[in-house]
C-alpha positions in Angstrom: -81.6 -22.7 35.1 -78.2 -23.1 33.6 -77.1 -24.9 30.5 -73.8 -26.5 29.6 -72.3 -27.1 26.2 -69.7 -29.5 25.0 -67.1 -28.5 22.4 -67.5 -30.9 19.5 -65.3 -29.6 16.7 -63.3 -26.5 15.8 -62.8 -25.6 12.2 -60.7 -22.8 10.7 -62.6 -21.5 7.7 -61.3 -19.9 4.5 -62.6 -16.6 5.7 -59.7 -14.7 7.3 -59.5 -15.1 11.1 -62.9 -16.8 11.5 -63.4 -20.2 13.3 -66.5 -22.4 13.1 -67.2 -23.9 16.5 -69.6 -26.8 16.8 -71.2 -27.3 20.2 -73.3 -30.0 21.7 -75.8 -28.7 24.3 -76.4 -30.7 27.4 -79.5 -31.1 29.5 -80.4 -28.2 31.7 -79.3 -28.3 35.4 -81.2 -26.9 38.4 -80.4 -23.3 39.2 -79.0 -24.2 42.6 -76.4 -26.6 41.1 -72.8 -25.4 41.1 -71.7 -23.9 37.9 -68.4 -25.5 36.6 -65.6 -23.4 35.2 -64.1 -24.0 31.7 -62.1 -27.2 31.7 -60.7 -29.5 29.0 -64.0 -30.7 27.7 -66.8 -28.1 28.3 -67.6 -24.5 29.0 -70.5 -22.9 30.8 -72.4 -19.7 30.4 -75.4 -19.3 32.6 -76.5 -15.9 31.3 -76.2 -16.4 27.6 -76.7 -20.1 27.1 -80.0 -19.6 25.3 -78.2 -17.6 22.6 -75.9 -20.4 21.6 -76.4 -22.6 18.6 -74.9 -25.9 17.6 -72.6 -24.0 15.1 -71.1 -20.6 15.7 -68.7 -18.5 13.8 -66.0 -17.3 16.1 -63.9 -14.3 15.1 -60.3 -13.7 16.1 -58.8 -10.2 16.4 -56.0 -9.7 13.8 -52.6 -8.8 15.0 -49.3 -7.7 13.5 -45.9 -9.4 14.2 -42.7 -7.8 15.3 -40.0 -8.6 12.8 -37.0 -7.4 14.9 -35.2 -9.5 17.4 -36.0 -9.2 21.1 -39.6 -8.2 20.4 -41.5 -6.9 23.4 -43.5 -9.4 25.4 -47.3 -9.4 25.3 -48.8 -6.7 27.4 -51.5 -8.9 28.8 -50.7 -10.0 32.3 -53.3 -12.4 33.6 -53.6 -13.6 37.2 -52.5 -17.0 38.4 -55.7 -18.7 37.2 -55.0 -20.4 33.8 -58.6 -20.0 32.7 -58.1 -16.2 32.6 -55.4 -16.4 29.9 -58.0 -17.1 27.1 -60.9 -15.3 28.7 -63.2 -13.1 26.6 -62.2 -10.9 24.9 -59.0 -12.7 23.8 -56.0 -10.2 24.0 -54.9 -8.9 20.6 -51.4 -10.3 21.3 -52.7 -13.9 21.2 -54.9 -13.6 18.1 -54.3 -15.5 14.9 -51.3 -14.3 12.8 -52.0 -13.1 9.2 -53.0 -15.9 6.9 -52.3 -18.6 9.5 -52.9 -21.6 7.1 -50.7 -20.4 4.3 -48.2 -23.2 4.7 -50.8 -25.9 5.6 -52.6 -28.3 3.2 -56.4 -28.6 3.8 -57.7 -32.0 4.6 -60.9 -31.3 2.7 -62.3 -28.5 0.5 -65.8 -27.5 -0.6 -67.3 -24.8 -2.8 -67.3 -22.2 0.1 -64.6 -23.3 2.6 -61.5 -25.4 3.3 -61.0 -27.6 6.4 -57.7 -27.9 8.2 -56.5 -30.2 11.0 -55.3 -28.5 14.1 -54.5 -29.1 17.7 -56.3 -27.2 20.5 -54.0 -27.0 23.6 -56.0 -26.2 26.7 -54.9 -25.6 30.3 -55.3 -28.7 32.5 -55.5 -27.8 36.2 -55.1 -30.6 38.8 -55.8 -30.3 42.5 -54.6 -32.8 45.0 -54.8 -33.0 48.8 -51.3 -33.5 50.3 -50.9 -33.7 54.0 -54.3 -32.1 54.6 -53.6 -29.1 52.3 -55.0 -28.6 48.8 -52.2 -28.3 46.2 -52.7 -27.1 42.7 -50.6 -26.8 39.5 -52.5 -23.7 38.4 -49.6 -21.3 38.7 -47.2 -23.6 36.8 -49.8 -24.2 34.1 -50.2 -20.4 33.7 -46.4 -19.9 33.6 -46.0 -22.6 30.8 -48.9 -21.3 28.7 -47.5 -17.7 28.9 -44.0 -18.9 28.0 -45.3 -20.8 25.0 -47.5 -17.9 23.9 -44.5 -15.6 24.1 -42.6 -17.8 21.7 -45.5 -18.2 19.2 -46.4 -14.5 19.2 -42.8 -13.2 19.0 -40.9 -15.5 16.7 -41.6 -15.2 12.9 -42.9 -18.3 11.1 -40.3 -20.9 10.4 -40.3 -24.2 8.6 -38.9 -26.1 11.6 -41.1 -24.6 14.3 -44.7 -25.7 14.9 -47.1 -23.1 13.4 -49.3 -21.0 15.7 -52.9 -20.6 14.4 -54.3 -18.3 17.1 -56.1 -18.5 20.4 -59.7 -19.6 21.0 -61.6 -17.6 23.6 -62.3 -19.6 26.8 -60.6 -22.6 25.4 -56.9 -22.4 24.6 -54.3 -22.0 21.8 -54.6 -23.5 18.4 -51.5 -25.1 16.8 -50.5 -26.9 13.6 -51.4 -30.6 13.6 -48.1 -32.4 13.2 -48.6 -35.8 11.5 -45.5 -37.8 12.1 -43.3 -39.4 14.9 -41.1 -38.0 17.5 -37.3 -38.2 17.0 -37.3 -40.7 19.9 -39.6 -43.0 17.9 -37.5 -42.5 14.7 -34.3 -43.5 16.4 -35.8 -46.6 18.0 -37.6 -47.7 14.8 -34.9 -47.0 12.3 -31.8 -47.9 14.3 -30.3 -49.9 11.5 -31.6 -48.0 8.5 -31.1 -44.3 9.3 -28.5 -43.1 6.8 -25.6 -40.7 7.3 -27.3 -38.2 5.0 -30.5 -38.3 7.0 -28.7 -37.7 10.2 -26.9 -34.7 8.8 -30.2 -33.4 7.4 -31.8 -33.7 10.8 -28.8 -31.9 12.4 -29.2 -29.0 9.9 -32.9 -28.7 10.4 -32.6 -28.7 14.2 -29.8 -26.2 14.1 -31.8 -23.9 11.7 -34.9 -23.9 13.9 -33.0 -23.4 17.2 -30.8 -20.6 15.9 -34.0 -18.9 14.5 -35.6 -19.1 18.0 -32.4 -17.9 19.7 -32.2 -14.9 17.4 -35.2 -13.5 19.2 -33.6 -13.8 22.6 -35.6 -16.9 23.6 -34.6 -20.4 24.6 -36.4 -23.7 24.1 -35.9 -24.8 27.7 -36.8 -28.5 27.4 -35.1 -29.7 24.2 -35.2 -33.5 24.0 -36.0 -36.4 21.6 -39.6 -36.2 22.7 -40.1 -32.5 21.8 -39.0 -32.9 18.2 -41.4 -34.2 15.6 -40.4 -35.7 12.3 -43.3 -35.4 9.8 -44.3 -38.2 7.5 -43.4 -37.9 3.9 -41.1 -34.9 3.9 -39.0 -35.8 7.0 -39.4 -32.2 8.2 -38.2 -31.5 11.8 -40.7 -29.5 13.9 -39.8 -28.0 17.3 -42.7 -27.8 19.7 -43.6 -27.6 23.5 -42.1 -24.3 24.5 -43.6 -24.2 28.0 -40.1 -24.0 29.6 -38.8 -21.2 27.4 -37.2 -18.2 29.1 -35.9 -14.9 27.8 -32.2 -14.2 27.5 -32.8 -10.7 29.0 -34.2 -12.2 32.3 -32.6 -13.1 35.6 -33.1 -16.8 36.4 -34.3 -18.0 39.7 -34.8 -21.5 41.2 -38.3 -23.0 41.0 -38.2 -23.2 44.8 -37.8 -19.4 45.3 -40.9 -17.4 46.3 -42.9 -15.6 43.6 -43.1 -11.8 43.4 -46.6 -11.7 44.7 -45.7 -13.8 47.8 -44.3 -12.0 51.0 -40.5 -12.2 51.3 -39.0 -14.5 53.9 -37.6 -11.5 55.8 -38.0 -7.8 55.5 -35.2 -5.9 53.8 -32.7 -4.2 56.1 -33.5 -0.7 57.1 -31.5 2.3 56.0 -28.7 3.5 58.3 -30.4 5.5 61.1 -27.7 8.1 61.4 -27.1 9.1 57.8 -29.2 12.3 58.2 -28.0 13.1 61.7 -26.3 16.5 62.3 -23.5 14.7 64.1 -22.5 12.8 61.0 -20.0 14.4 58.7 -21.7 15.3 55.4 -20.4 13.5 52.4 -20.0 15.1 49.0 -22.9 14.8 46.7 -22.6 11.8 44.4 -24.8 11.9 41.2 -27.2 8.9 41.2 -26.5 6.2 38.7 -28.5 6.2 35.4 -31.9 4.6 35.8 -32.0 1.1 34.6 -35.2 -0.9 34.5 -35.2 -4.1 36.6 -34.6 -7.3 34.8 -37.5 -9.7 34.8 -37.1 -12.7 37.0 -38.1 -16.0 35.5 -37.9 -19.5 36.9 -35.8 -21.9 35.0 -36.8 -25.5 35.4 -34.8 -28.7 34.7 -35.8 -30.3 31.5 -35.9 -34.0 30.5 -32.9 -36.0 31.6 -30.3 -36.6 30.3 -30.8 -33.6 28.0 -31.0 -31.0 30.7 -27.8 -28.9 31.1 -25.8 -29.5 34.3 -25.9 -25.8 35.3 -29.7 -26.0 35.4 -29.6 -29.1 37.5 -27.3 -27.2 39.9 -29.5 -24.1 39.9 -26.6 -22.0 38.5 -27.8 -21.3 34.9 -26.9 -17.8 33.6 -27.3 -18.4 29.8 -30.4 -20.4 28.8 -29.4 -20.5 25.1 -26.1 -22.0 26.1 -28.0 -24.6 28.1 -29.9 -25.4 24.8 -26.6 -26.1 23.2 -25.9 -28.8 25.8 -29.3 -30.4 25.1 -28.5 -30.2 21.3 -25.2 -32.0 21.9 -26.9 -34.9 23.8 -29.4 -35.2 20.9 -26.5 -35.5 18.4 -25.0 -38.3 20.5 -28.3 -40.2 20.3 -28.6 -39.4 16.6 -25.1 -40.4 15.7 -25.3 -43.7 17.6 -28.9 -44.3 16.6 -29.5 -45.3 20.2 -30.6 -43.8 23.5 -28.0 -42.7 26.1 -28.1 -42.0 29.8 -25.9 -40.2 32.4 -26.2 -40.7 36.1 -27.9 -37.6 37.6 -25.2 -37.1 40.3 -22.5 -37.2 37.6 -24.4 -35.0 35.2 -24.8 -32.3 37.9 -20.9 -32.2 38.0 -20.5 -32.0 34.2 -19.1 -35.6 34.2 -19.7 -37.9 31.2 -19.4 -41.8 31.5 -16.1 -43.2 30.2 -16.2 -43.7 26.5 -19.4 -41.7 26.1 -18.1 -39.9 23.0 -16.1 -42.8 21.5 -17.1 -44.1 18.1 -19.1 -41.1 17.0 -18.5 -41.0 13.3 -20.4 -37.9 12.3 -20.8 -35.4 15.2 -18.0 -36.5 17.5 -16.0 -33.2 17.6 -19.2 -31.1 17.7 -20.6 -33.1 20.6 -17.3 -32.6 22.5 -17.8 -28.9 22.1 -21.5 -28.8 23.0 -21.0 -30.9 26.1 -18.3 -28.9 27.7 -18.9 -26.9 30.9 -20.7 -23.7 30.3 -17.8 -21.7 31.8 -15.1 -23.6 29.9 -15.8 -22.8 26.3 -19.0 -24.7 25.5 -19.9 -24.4 21.8 -22.7 -22.1 20.9 -25.4 -22.8 18.4 -24.6 -20.9 15.2 -26.3 -21.2 11.9 -23.0 -21.2 10.0 -22.3 -24.6 11.6 -24.7 -26.3 9.3 -23.1 -29.3 7.5 -22.8 -30.0 3.8 -24.5 -33.2 2.7 -22.2 -33.7 -0.3 -18.7 -33.1 1.0 -16.7 -33.7 4.1 -18.9 -34.5 7.1 -16.4 -33.1 9.7 -17.2 -30.1 12.0 
């Protein structure tokens, strides 16, 4: 007989690195029934189900953070099945950071514990039958979760980046609950009331968060109005959704290219058959070049249009952080106009902007012109010293 449990509630307690997990047990199933794998709503354990209780304390392994830029990637290399990322035991690299709730306000407090709101992000695998073949998004889901985990476990805590609270075994990652609206909703709702000072403040916060991320050699990869949250009350900008992030030290490949674990389309050419022949004149010995480790190959995907950089749309990106600068420029156009903009995809691939696209920008005009240049023709990089003063001249 096997028994299934439903995940009811997850609570981060005041005791360091301990979670309280509340489970609802379901009715027993016949032993010959198929055992389901962990999905978005429930987990199964046929061997140890009788040891589970409605409430369990769940410990996370403490970890230390690298404070230098370009920190090493997590050692854990799971297979293509997303469920294995958070399998038991959770890798130390993905455990909760020290004092994960230090910047969060509890929603309730008692004599022995505090309660915090959080978001549990779990892999969602979909299978579809297309032309008689089963297709799955499992590999892409794994890629996105590993990219996001790399950001959260490499980058030091920052005010303008969603806080990472740890990983929950057999479930997923736990993130800060962001109570607010996306920048897309702010621009639509406050089109006539958003002040100049507020726009400059949003610019500065975005630039501060992005340059902090870039200082670790990582890009965002899908920067858009929908992946920027503005919290209620404090109007704090929060960057989130790093599933398309890539490393600056990697070589970028098209999403259509085969993966490393797939056989190549054709075998590599053989070595010259006569180099070692006694009929070939011997060449002077040449010392081998110094050993250099191969650069990791990462797939770089187009983000949300019209914020995705043209070189990514063309499959020619060589600098992912410079591609983020293009996305940042598009966001500034929307923010300055307090309106949504669009560029035809066939024009954007050619680095063409519609006539008058940058006309009438009162605050970020010259900056947008620099950010939206071709990547090989002097596009402006994101630099923290480009933050703007709220009290004096608003120019670049």
